[in-house]
Each structure stands twice: as C-alpha cells, then as structure tokens.
MARLUM-433262 format. One record per residue (C-alpha): residue number from 1; residue in three letters; x, y, z. Coordinates in steps of 0.001 Angstrom, whole numbers, m for minus. Example, Ala and Ser with C-alpha at 12.3 -4.5 7.8 and 13.67 -1.06 7.14 Angstrom:
<rs>
{1; "ALA"; {12300; m4500; 7800}}
{2; "SER"; {13670; m1060; 7140}}
</rs>
This chain:
<rs>
{1; "UNK"; {m39169; m126144; 60008}}
{2; "UNK"; {m37825; m128267; 57215}}
{3; "UNK"; {m39853; m128427; 53933}}
{4; "UNK"; {m39354; m132136; 53220}}
{5; "UNK"; {m41873; m134072; 51368}}
{6; "UNK"; {m44672; m135834; 53435}}
{7; "UNK"; {m45911; m139073; 51768}}
{8; "UNK"; {m49770; m139437; 51422}}
{9; "UNK"; {m51239; m142552; 52109}}
{10; "UNK"; {m51554; m144770; 49020}}
{11; "UNK"; {m55339; m144841; 49321}}
{12; "UNK"; {m55672; m141032; 48923}}
{13; "UNK"; {m57246; m140415; 45555}}
{14; "UNK"; {m56109; m136726; 45847}}
{15; "UNK"; {m53265; m134925; 47488}}
{16; "UNK"; {m52684; m131248; 48296}}
{17; "UNK"; {m49199; m130208; 47403}}
{18; "UNK"; {m47462; m127073; 48549}}
{19; "UNK"; {m44368; m126424; 46448}}
{20; "UNK"; {m41421; m124527; 47973}}
{21; "UNK"; {m40776; m121128; 46213}}
{22; "UNK"; {m37099; m121259; 46849}}
{23; "UNK"; {m36090; m125032; 46899}}
{24; "UNK"; {m36886; m126752; 43527}}
{25; "UNK"; {m38113; m130266; 44267}}
{26; "UNK"; {m39181; m129832; 47749}}
{27; "UNK"; {m42677; m129745; 48636}}
{28; "UNK"; {m45196; m130906; 51247}}
{29; "UNK"; {m48071; m133290; 50185}}
{30; "UNK"; {m51262; m134157; 52209}}
{31; "UNK"; {m54103; m136338; 51459}}
{32; "UNK"; {m57350; m134470; 50624}}
{33; "UNK"; {m60586; m134601; 48867}}
{34; "UNK"; {m61382; m133406; 45237}}
{35; "UNK"; {m61888; m129934; 46421}}
{36; "UNK"; {m58528; m129774; 48300}}
{37; "UNK"; {m60034; m130007; 51806}}
{38; "UNK"; {m57547; m131818; 54331}}
{39; "UNK"; {m59025; m133706; 57217}}
{40; "UNK"; {m56621; m132313; 59863}}
{41; "UNK"; {m58010; m134962; 62397}}
{42; "UNK"; {m56539; m137740; 60372}}
{43; "UNK"; {m53006; m136220; 60175}}
{44; "UNK"; {m50339; m137351; 62619}}
{45; "UNK"; {m48682; m134668; 64881}}
{46; "UNK"; {m45793; m134045; 62650}}
{47; "UNK"; {m47951; m133774; 59376}}
{48; "UNK"; {m50338; m131620; 61117}}
{49; "UNK"; {m47693; m129202; 62092}}
{50; "UNK"; {m46231; m129354; 58691}}
{51; "UNK"; {m49702; m128560; 57051}}
{52; "UNK"; {m50348; m125682; 59379}}
{53; "UNK"; {m46825; m124379; 58633}}
{54; "UNK"; {m47273; m124636; 54918}}
{55; "UNK"; {m50687; m122816; 55023}}
{56; "UNK"; {m49176; m120013; 57127}}
{57; "UNK"; {m46199; m119420; 54604}}
{58; "UNK"; {m48140; m119384; 51407}}
{59; "UNK"; {m46730; m116672; 49283}}
{60; "UNK"; {m43522; m116475; 51503}}
{61; "UNK"; {m42107; m119910; 51607}}
{62; "UNK"; {m44608; m121994; 49563}}
{63; "UNK"; {m46634; m121397; 46534}}
{64; "UNK"; {m50452; m121609; 46367}}
{65; "UNK"; {m51343; m125365; 46923}}
{66; "UNK"; {m52542; m127507; 44186}}
{67; "UNK"; {m54855; m130479; 44088}}
{68; "UNK"; {m53183; m133512; 42343}}
{69; "UNK"; {m54110; m137092; 41756}}
{70; "UNK"; {m52685; m139203; 44537}}
{71; "UNK"; {m51830; m141995; 42188}}
{72; "UNK"; {m49592; m139781; 39901}}
{73; "UNK"; {m47926; m137748; 42610}}
{74; "UNK"; {m44327; m138313; 42924}}
{75; "UNK"; {m43117; m139447; 46390}}
</rs>
C-alpha cells in the first residue's frame, strides 16, 4: 500500500497524522477529534483501508500518530 497523503476535510478541526519512518514528507492524515479518535464510519473505503494500514504498521512503517490542528496541517 502506498503511503500517500490523505487530505482531511476542511471542516475537521483536528487531524491524526501518521508520518512515514522511511520517506520524508510522506504521511497519512485523517480527521479526528481533540483526543485523536477517528470516526471510522465517516471514512471512505480507501481512507479506511489506509487508516487501518497505518495503525497496523506503527513502529515498522509509520511513527506514532500525532494530533494536529486541521487548519495548520499541510496538504
């Protein structure tokens, strides 16, 4: 699976970011709440697969996810 960025909706105040450990600048980004909880039911098929992929590979392909402001997150 490719670790390409996933754009979060403009209305998301927070995003959960999974930074690649091996490819600088590549990360997966998902809308979340202040605590970092992602509503998986609101994700599309591809975004859900990417989210589950990133969670599975924490420490192997991706670093620990970080909650960031959705407005300041680069796209």
